[in-house]
C-alpha positions in Angstrom: -35.0 -140.2 43.9 -38.0 -142.2 45.0 -39.4 -145.1 43.0 -42.5 -147.1 43.7 -41.9 -150.8 42.6 -44.8 -153.1 42.1 -44.0 -156.8 42.2 -45.1 -159.0 39.4 -47.2 -161.2 41.7 -48.7 -161.1 45.3 -46.5 -164.1 46.2 -43.2 -162.4 45.5 -40.8 -162.4 48.5 -40.3 -158.6 49.1 -37.2 -159.1 51.2 -35.5 -161.0 48.4 -36.7 -158.4 45.8 -35.2 -155.6 47.9 -31.9 -157.4 48.0 -31.9 -158.0 44.3 -32.7 -154.3 43.6 -29.9 -153.2 45.9 -27.4 -155.5 44.2 -28.5 -154.3 40.7 -27.9 -150.6 41.3 -25.6 -149.0 38.7 -22.3 -147.3 39.8 -23.1 -143.9 41.5 -26.5 -145.0 42.9 -27.4 -146.7 46.1 -30.6 -147.6 47.9 -30.8 -145.7 51.2 -34.3 -146.6 52.4 -37.1 -149.0 51.5 -40.7 -148.8 52.8 -43.6 -151.1 52.1 -46.9 -149.7 51.0 -50.0 -152.0 50.9 -51.9 -151.4 47.6 -54.9 -153.8 47.4 -55.9 -157.5 47.4 -52.7 -158.5 49.2 -50.4 -156.6 46.8 -47.6 -154.6 48.5 -45.4 -152.1 46.7 -42.0 -151.0 47.7 -41.1 -147.3 48.0 -37.4 -147.2 47.3 -35.3 -144.1 48.1 -32.1 -143.9 46.1 -29.2 -141.6 46.5 -27.3 -140.8 43.3 -24.3 -138.7 42.2 -25.1 -136.1 39.5 -24.4 -137.8 36.2 -26.2 -137.5 32.9 -28.4 -140.5 32.2 -28.1 -142.0 35.7 -31.8 -141.7 36.4 -32.6 -143.7 33.3 -29.9 -146.3 34.2 -31.5 -146.7 37.7 -35.0 -147.1 36.3 -33.8 -149.6 33.7 -31.9 -151.6 36.3 -35.0 -151.9 38.5 -37.3 -152.7 35.6 -34.9 -155.6 34.5 -34.9 -157.1 38.0 -36.7 -160.4 38.2 -40.2 -160.3 39.7 -40.6 -156.5 39.1 -44.0 -155.9 37.4 -44.0 -152.2 37.1 -42.2 -149.1 38.4 -43.3 -145.5 38.9 -40.9 -142.7 39.6 -42.5 -140.7 42.5 -39.9 -138.0 43.0 -36.5 -136.7 41.8 -34.8 -133.9 43.7 -31.4 -132.6 44.8 -30.5 -132.7 48.4 
């Protein structure tokens, strides 16, 4: 699963935000890769690749966990696939 995470402000420490997102993952999901993507006007989004076990409702749990993380402004699910 890939999710694009937009910080709530330009001044958000992206390294700290990545760590908080990793720590907040529900059981059965783990962050495997994080990329930074410049958006505009100094705003940088995180593209987070997450590995998950097959479990009903886990996608929604992951999205909710990221949304509830401090300093996350908005998220966008980019892709969901089986490997």
